[in-house]
N, C-alpha and C positions, 0 to 999 in steps of 0.2 A: 213261483215266487209269491210270498205273502207280503202285502204292503199295508202299513199302518201310518196314519197321519196324527201328529201329536202337537198340542199347543206349545208355545214357547216357554222358556225359562224352566224346563224340567231339570231336576238336580242329578238324578241317576236313574239307570234303567236296570231292571232285574228280569231274569227269566224264571218262570215258575215251572218246576218239574214235578210231575205226579201230584199237582195241586197242593203240595206241602213244602217242598224244598225250594228256597229262594236263593238264586245264584246271581250275584252282581255281574252284569255284562260289561266287563272292561273292554277297551279297544282290542287288546290282544286276544281275549277269549272270543270276542265277536268275530274276528277274522277266522279263528280256528273252527268256530261253530256255525258259520254261515249266516252272519248278520252284517248288515251295513246300514248306514243312515246318512242323511244329508240335511242341510238347513237352508232355508230361504233367507233373504236379507233381513227379515224381521225376527229371525230366530226360531220360526216354526220348523219342526222336525218331521221328516218322513223316514220311517223304518222299513227296511226290506229284509226278509228272511227267506232262506232257501227252504223249500218244502221238506228237505231232508236234513234240517238243522239238528243240532245236538239235543234240543229239548222238545221237539215236536213229538206227539204221540203218533208214531208211524205205523200204519197198517198197510203200507204199500199202495193203497188207493185213497184212503181218507187221512188227512193230516190236521191235527189240532195243536194250537200254540196259545199259551197264555203269557202275556207280558205285563210287567208291573212298573209303573212310572212314578217316581217320587219327586214331587215339586218342592222347591225351597219354601220353608215357612219362616218363622221368626223365633226369637228367644222366648216368646210367651206361649207359643203353640207348637205342637209337633208338626213335622212335615206331612202334608196331605199325600196320600198314596192312592193311585188309581190303577185298577186292574182291567186289562183288555184281553179278550179272547177271540180267536178266529179259527174257523174250521174250513178247510178247502178239500176238494176232491181233484184228483189228477189221473186221468186214464185216457187212452192207453199209454203205457211207457214204451219208449223206443228201445232198441238194443243198447244205445248209448246216449246219455244226456249230458251235455256240457253247458255249464253256466259260468260266465265271466262277469263278476261283480266288481265294484270299485276297489275292494280291498282283498279279494280272494278269487281263486279259480277252483272250480269243482267239476268232477267227472263222476258219473254214475253209470255202471255197466251191469248188464243182466248176467246173473249167475246161472249157468246151464246145468249145474250139479246140485239140485236142492237137498240131497241127502247129506251133504257136507255141512256140519253144524259147528265145527271146531273154529277156534279163534285163529286168524291168520298168524303164521309163524314169523314171517319177516316181510319187510317192504324194501324194495330197491327202487332207485329213481335216477334218471338222467345220466349224463356222462360222468358225474361224480357220485355214482351210486354207493350207498352205504346201507347196511342193515341196522335195525334198531329194535329194541324191546319196547313194548307199550302195554299199558294196563287198561283194564276194562272199566268204563264208567258211563252210564247212559248210552250204551252201545257205541261210544266214541272213544277212540284211542288217540290220546294227545301226546305228541312227541315234543321233546325239548326244542326242536327246531321249528315248532309252530304248525306241524302237520296234524291233520285229523283223519281218521279212517273209521267208517261204520260198516257193519256187516249185518244186513237184514236177511230174512229167509230167501229173498229172491234177487237181491242186488248188493253190489259192493260200491261204496261211496268213498271217494278220496277228495280231500280239500287241502289247499295249500295257499299261503300268502304269495302275492305276485313276486316279491323280492326274495323268496327262499333260496338257499344256497344251491339246491339242485336244479333250479330253473335256469334256462339259458335262452338267449335271443337267437332267432333264426329268421333270415330274410326269405319271405314267401312272396313271390311275384312282386318284388320291389317294396313290400310292406314288412317292417320289423314286427315279429310276433314273439311273444314269450311262451316257452314250451316247458311242460313238465311231463316226462315220460316215466311210467312206473310199471313194475311187475310185482304182484302180490302172490305169495305161495301159501296154499292151504294144505295142511298135513293131516292125513288120516292114518290109520294103522299101517296099511300097506300101500298107501297112495299119496302122492304129492301133486297137487294141481296148481298151475300157474294161471293167474288172471292178469292180463295187461290192461292198463288204463292210461290214456294220454289226454292232457288238457292243453289247449292252445288259446291264447288271448291276445288281442291287438294292443298296440302301444299308441302314443299320442298322434294327433292328426295335423293336417295343414290348415293354415288360416290366411285369410286376406281381411282387410278392414270391413268388407261387406259380406263375405260368405265363409262358412265353415265347410270344408270338404273332407269326407271320411271315406277312405279306400279300404275295402275288405276283400281279401283274395277270395275268388270263387272256388278255387281248388286249394284247400288248406293242406299242403303236402303232408305234414306230420300226422294227419288224421286219416289219410287214405292209404289203402293197400294197393290200389291200382288207379288208372286214369278213367276207368269206366264207371261213371256214376250219373245219376239223374237228380237234378235239383227240383224238388217237388213244391216247395213253398218258400216265399220270401216275404216277410212282413216287417214293417217298421212301427215303432211306438215311442212314447215318451213316458219316462218315469215308470217303466215296467207295464205300461198299459198300451195295448195294441190300438193303432189308428186305422180307420178305413180310408179308401181312396179319396172320398170327398173331404174328410177332415185334413188329410195331407195337402190337398190342393188349396184349401182355404188358408192354410198356414204357409204356403209357398215352399213346402218340403218337396224334395224329389229323390227318387230311388231309381238308379239306372243299372241294369244288369248287362254287362258286356261279356266277351269271351273270357277275360282274365279277372275282372273285378266286379264287385257290387259297390257302386258309388252313391253315397248319401250326401246331399247338399242341403244345408240349412242356412238361411239368411241370418246374419248377426242382428239380434233384436227380435227374432220371430217369436210368435206366441208359443208358450211352453217352456221358455227359458226366462231368465231374469238378469237384470243388470245389478251389479254390486259396486258400491263406492269404496275407494281406498285412498289412503294418504301416504305419499312418499316425499320426504323432505318438504313437508307443508304444501305439496302440490297435489291437485285433485286428479285422480285417475278412476276409470271404471273398467270392470271386466264383465263379460257376458258368459253366463253359465247355462248349459242345457244338458240333459241326460237322455240322449236317444237310446232306443232299444232296437236291436236287429235280431230277428228270429229266422233261422234257416232250417230247412228239413230236406235231407237228401237220402238216397239209397244207393248203396254200392252194388253194382250188378253182379259181380263175381261172388261176393260173400252173402249177398241177399240180406244185408243188415242195414237198418236205417239209423240215422243219427239226427237228434234234435240239438241244435246249437243256438244258444241264446246269449246275447251280450248286452249288459247294462253298462253304457260307456259314458261316464261324466266327462264333459268337455268344457273347459274354461279358457277363454281367449287370453292372450297376454294383456297386461294393463295398457289401456288406451288413454292418453292425456285428454282431459276435458277441462281446460282452464276456465274458471268462471269469468263471466263478463258482466260489467255493470252497464246497463243500457240507460241512457239519459233521455227521458221524455219531457224534460223541463221546458216550459214556455216562459221566458223571463218576464213577460208582461203580466203573468198571473202570480208572480212573486212566490212560487212554491217549487221546491225541488221535487221532481217525480222520478224516482230511480227504481230499476228492477234488476235484481241480482239472480243470475242463473247461468246455465240450466243444471239441475241436480236430479239425482235419483230420489225415490221416495224415502230412502233410509237416511237422508240428511235433514237435520233440523237446525233452525236459527235460534241460538240461545240468547245472544246479547249483541249490542253494537257499542263500540268504543269511540267516543268523540274526544277531541283534544282536552276537554275539561271534565269529562265524566264517562262512566260506563252505565248503560241502561239495558235492562232486560227488555224482552219484547213487550211484556205487559206494561213496563214503565214507559216505553216509547209510545205505546198507544194511549196511555193516560196523559202524556204530554202533547198529544195531538198529531203524532207522526204517522198514524194510520198504517202500521206494518201489517201486511196481509200475505198469506201463502196462497199461491195460485197454481192450479193443476192444469196439465195439458188435457186436451179433449179425450184422449184414450186413457187418462189416469195413470200414466207411467212416469211422468216427469213433473217437476215443480220449479217454481221461481218464487222469489220474495220481493214484494213491491213495497215501497215506502214513500211517504210524502212529508217533506220538512219545509215549513215556511221560512222565507228569507228573514223574517223578523225574529226567529228564535236565536238565543244567545250562542248556540253551538255553531251558527253560521258566521264565517269571517267576512267582513265587509271592507272593501278597499276602493278608494276613489283615485282614478288616474285621469287627469285633465277633465274631460267631459264624460268620462266613462266610469261607471260603478260596477265593480266586479264582486260577486258573491261566491264564496268558496266554502265547500263542505268537505271536511276531511273525516273519514270514518274507517273503522276496521270492523268487519263483520266477524263475529264469533260463531262458528258452526260446529256441529258434532255429527258423527256417523253412528247410527244405531245398528245392531244392539251392542257393539263392542265399545261404545263411548269413545271413539277416536276423535279428538278435537283438531280443528284446523281453523285458519283465518284467511280472510281476503281483504286487502286494503284498497282504498280508492280515494281519489280526489276529483271532485267535479266542480265546475265553474259555471256561472251564469252571468251574462254581461248585459247591462242596460246602458243605453246612450242617451244623454240629455241633449236632444236636438233643439232645445229652446235657448241654448247658450249663445250670446252675441258673438258674431264671427271675429270682430276685431279683438275681443277679449280672448277668444280661443287662440287667435294667432299669437298673442303675447305669451300665452302659456305653453306654446309648443317648445320653447327653448328649455332644455333640461329634462323634458319628459318624453319628447318624441324624437325619433331619428327621421330626418326629412329626406325624402326621395323625390326628385323632380320627374314627373311623368312626361312621356313624349307625346301622348295624344291629347288633343284639346276636347273639352266637353262640348257636347252638342246642344246643351241647354244652358240658358243664362239665368236659370232660377237658382237662388241661393239655397243651399241645403247640404245634406250629408248622404253619402252612400257608404255602407260599411259591410264588412264580413268578418266572421270569427274563424280563425284557423287554429285547429288543434287545442282549442280551449286555453291556449297560452298566449296568443298573439292577436291583436286587434289591428286591422288595417282599414282605413277609411279615406275617402277623397273629399277635399273641401273645394268647392267651386262657386263662382259668382262673378258678376261684372266688375266688382271693385278690386279683384285680385289681379296683379300684373301677370302672374303665372296661373292661369286657370286650371292647368294640369297638376296642381300641387297635390301630392299624395302623402299621407302621414301614416306611419306604422308605430303603434304603441306596444312595446314589449313589456309584458307583465312579469318583470324580472323575479319578484319573490316566488313565482310558481314554476320557474324553470327547474328548480330542484325542490324536493320535499323531504323532510325528516320526520320519521314516525316513532312513536314511543315504544314500539315493539322491536326497535333496532334495525329497521329497514330504511333504505334511501331510494329515491327515484330522481332521475336527472333526464332533462330533455336537451338535446343538442340540435339546434336549428341551422339548416344550411343558409349561408348568407351570399349576397351577390358577389362579394369579393373572392369567393372560391367556387366558381361555376362548375369546375370539374370534380368537386368532392362527391363521393358516394357515401352517404351516411351509414349504409349497412356495413361498411368496412371499419367503422370506428370501434374502438375497444376501450375498456378500462385499463388500469395499471397492469392487471393480469391479462395478457393477450387472449387467454381462453374465454374471457368474459365479454361477449359481444352484446349487441342490443337485444332487449326482449322483443322489441318490434321496431321496424324501420321501413321507410319508403324513400322516394327520391327527394323528400323535403326535410326529413328529420330522423333522428334516432332516439329511441326511448329506452332507458336503462332502469332496471329494478334489481337491487342487490342488498345484502345484509352488511352491516358495518364490520363484520369479522370475515369477510370474503373478498375475493377479486383484488387483492393487493391493497386494500384499504389500510391506511396507517392511523395510529392513534397517538396523541400526546396530551399532556395535562398542562393547562394554563390556569394557575390559581385554582379556582373551584370549578373549572370547566374541563370536560373531556372533549377534545376536538378530533373528529374523524375526517380524513381527507383522502380523496382519490382523484384521478385525472383521466379525462376522456381525450383520446388522441388517435391519430392515424398511424399505424405501424410504419416505421422508417421515415416518418415525416415530422421533423422537429417543429415546423411552423404551425401545425394544427394541434393545439392543446387547449383544453378547457378544464379548469380545476373546479371540483365540486366538494363541498364540505358540509358537515353537520356538527353541531355542538350540543352537548348535554350537560346540564348542571349536575355536579357530582352529588351534592347533598340537597335533595329536593323531594317533596312528596308528590307522587303521581297516582292517578287512578288506574287500577289494573283489573282486567277481567280474568277470571279463572274458572275452571270447571271442576266440580266434584262429582264423582260417579256414585250414584246411589248403590247401597249394598243390599242384596237380597237376603242375606243372613250373615251370621257372625263369621269373621275370617277364620280360615283353618290352614294348616300346613299341608300342602300337597305331598303325598308320599309316593315313592317309587319302589318297586320291588327289586331285590337283588339277591345274590347267593354268596355267602361267605363260608369259609371253612377254617376252623381253628383246631389245631391238634396239640396234644401234650405228649412228649416223648421222654424217655429216660436214656440219657447218654451212657456209654460204657466207661467213659473217663472224662476228665476235665477238659479235654481238647474239643469236645462236642463234634467230633468228626464222624463217629460211628454210634449207632443207636440200637437199642434192643428192639427186635421185631416182635410181632404179635405172638409168634410161636415160641418166643423165649420165656414168656410168662408162665408160672410165677418166677420172678427174678429173685435170687437169693443173695442176701447181704448180711455181714456181721454187724452187731450192735456198734453204733458210733462210726460206722463206715460211711463215707460221704455218698450221697445220691445226687446226681447232676441232672436236673430237669430243664427241658426247653419247651416253651409254649410259643407257637408260631401261627400267625395269620397267613394262610397259604394261598388263597386265591385272589387276593387284591393286588393290583399293580399301581395303586394310588399312593404316591409318595407323601401325601398330606395326611395319611391315616397312620395312627400310632396305636399299638396295643399296650395296655397297662395292666399289671397284675393287681387286682383289688384285694381279694382275700384268697388265701390258700390254707388248707387244713387237712388233717389225716383222720381216717375212721377205720374201724375194724372190718367193715365190709363195703360193698360198692354202693350202698345207699348213702348218698351225700348228706342226708339229714339225720342219720343215725347217731346214737350216743353209745359210748363216749366219743369225743372228738378233741383233737389238739390243734390249736391254731399255729400255723407256721408264719403266715403273713397277714397282717391286720391293717386295713386302710392303706395298702401299698407299702407298708414297712414291716420290719421284723417284729415278731412278738417279743415285747420287752420282758415277759416272764419266762421266756424260753432260755434255759441255761446254755443251750447250744443253738444259737441263733442262725437263721439262714444267711447265706452270703449271696449278694447279687453280683453277677458277672457281666462285664460290658460285652456288647456285640458289635463286631466290626464287619464291614462289607467284604465279602469274598466271593469265590466262584459259586458258592451255594446260597449265600445270603445276599440278595439284591437290595433289599430295603431293611436296614437294621432296626428302624422303629417298629417293624412288624414282628420282631422276635424279642422274647425275654428269657433270660437264663438265671437260674438260682440253684444254690447248693444247700441241701439239708442233710442232717445226720440221721442214720438209721436208729430207731428207737422202738420200744414196745410199750403197750398200755398195761399198767399194773397199778392197782390200788386196792382198797379194802373190798370193793364190790365186784371187781372184775379180775379173773385169773389172767396171768400173762398169756398173750396170744401171739401166734407165730406169723400173722399176716397184717399188712397195713395197706390201706388205699389212700392216695393223695388226690385231693380235688382242688380246683381253682375257679374263682370268679374272675373274669377279665372284663375290661371296659375298652371299647373302641372309641378313640378320640380323634379330634382334628388337631394334628401336630402343628398346624400353622397358628392356632389360637389356643394354646394349652392353658386356659385360665379356669380355675374353679374346680373343686372336688378332685376325684382321682386323676383327672386329665392334667393336673398341675405337674405331674411327673411321678416317677417311681420313688416311693419313700419321701413324701413331702411333709411339711410341718403339720402336725396333727391339728393345730388350731385353725388351719385354713381350709379344712375339709368341709364341704357342704354336700351332704348326701343327696339332697333333693334335686340336684341339677343334672344328674346323669340318667341316661336310659341305658339299659343293659340288655344283653342277649341271653337267652336261655338255651342251653344245650342239654340234651338228654345224656345221662352218664354212661355212654359207651366207653369201652376200655381205652382205645388209643386215638380215635379220630371222630370228630363230631361235625355235622353239617347243619348250617342254619339257612333257612329261607325266610327272610324277614323284610321289613320296610325300613328305608333309610331316609333320614331328614337331618338337616344341619341347624343347630341352635346353640347359642351361648358358648361358642368355642368348642363344642364337642360334637362328634358324630353320633347322633342318637340312633340306636338300632332297636326296633320293637318287634319282638317275636309275634308271629301271627296266631300262636296257639296258647302261650302260657305267660308267666310273669316276665318282668323286664330285667332279667339277669342272663348272664352267659356263664356257663361253667364247663370245664373239661375235667376228666378224671383219668388217672393212670390205671394200668392193670395192677393186680395185687402183688405186693412185694413181701417175701418171706425173710424173717431174720433167723439166724442160727447162732 
């Protein structure tokens, strides 16, 4: 395997063959030709190539490969191109070499008959074996089903996608393995030789939150002819690079060889892999990815043939929830909020912070004195974001309750995951409480009414000193005890509920609510509380409270309009208990200007329409009569007709099953020979309509669905009258060829140009808005391999080789 590391943001990859031919390495071609690549979280790419790939200069011992990487430029400069070359040696070859990569499986077997130099005649494979013809190109035979086969002087190489039709799953010692079994026949004058080749590759592994366990059968049944074998070597590596025992121990990897299996264990988060961030429903998840390599070498004692078996096995764990947490390190006496948001992978960046009155970027926060800083973990694998906001800043909400001052900071962190620019947010509300202990007690006692709920404590204070003792619970409730010799009940305890903060309404359409257990319901379990939708339970709960976080369009939330206000309401309750109910609501002014944060993703270059390749077939046939039930076959040509006798033509799109596609006849004309551009010519159909100068105009026939015609929009029928060319410059001729240009349209949006329908108003035609297919003028049937894209209500089809037209031609027709 050849390995190349590439910088991020490359635009496309090309293979260079014979130092001159540049071939774009599409994903499909990469699979067939023995290439794979992977990306780290920051977009850096690592390319892997089989030594026996399609484009290496293969001498059986020395292998050279040249790759070309094109990086995105801008509209002012051309895209920079970088060329990288690599030469590797590999010896000695074993009797059989099997390589399992992330997107293909490959088997290479030694050919024991070096005098046979002919091309293999056919290939069969698996339980669904089929033979197929293939053509030669760079010693690789590319099949329609994605296979590739190469024939070197000493070896036969077969390559297949993992999901090819002829592959099948087989349980090998409890491990599902994907198998491709083939036989290739070499034909010489008096001799046919069969070469068998089988590739077997593993399927996904088992996970726990802490460990990845990979089981590999020791005896891979489809590869062995008997049970007598000797395992000679077992090696492990990462990213196609072999590791020694010391390196494996340092990374806590383990490889255990048992009677039945080779067991590889990798701790989740171990060196050699990486964590990647993901967003699902605005929730933060991470996955861990690592690509271990396992190399085995064994020899079968009966056949005395050795096998080298190498697996590059990318493993990605299922998404693991990692909800961000805001840690509050605020000391109220210092009058500064100190907050830390985390923990994130290194591919997450903080873009902005939304406050109730404004949105500030990180730079603007720092200019305002908020001191937003990114902090890394000691091993440089994780990060958090720390921020300091003074109590005195206008973004901080201040509230006085009796002798208590509460400072509240509401904020929404705007974050993004690179390199895919996936945005997400995290909202938080933090409080800090300051108690004015200098307030006179008699005055405080008078203020209790209307602000505090009074609870008479049972225990008496042990001190007669006047003062306060207080504690903050959940950042939503303040409890304190007032004691002194002048109070008749020295066990007086007061609880101040900060009611405005039991529920919060955010500008991004989310609500939070806190349900606190009270003494009047001692048996209540807060964790059993739900919103109006019983499926929406608390985001967090304990034996004292339940905390809910939900959006205004979920969990059974209702909405109603009151004048210029939208009111959203929900209800916290205990299922089957009518007495336990707490209504929560948020209102939003319908017509108001709010500050909103948004993310724009920078563009590396100008946008372009991504194309996909497909195969279409259009054929033109001459019917024997107006019923269009029977047609002239190729052997019937030339077809003989009398002058002015009707000719019934049918043009059909044959391979598409898309009901949204429609075929439209754009131009049809007749010539004296099969050259569509020859002169003279006579127009039969112009811009989808009959030629107004033709004394015998064509007639369009409707097409109805029947047993043969499944999609009527795919078929067009017209009737023309037999004629001959005769004028001053040309003698009457006995043959006529009919040609047509057709347009493939989107039937669901038939607007503009020929796609407006057959024979539309000439004033509405706009020729510049269609893309056409070009067919070579074969007699009865023509095949297109082109690119499809959708634009302006039409299916654009661009031929890979010629102009943007599609035409079909009839065989020649004689008149008598």
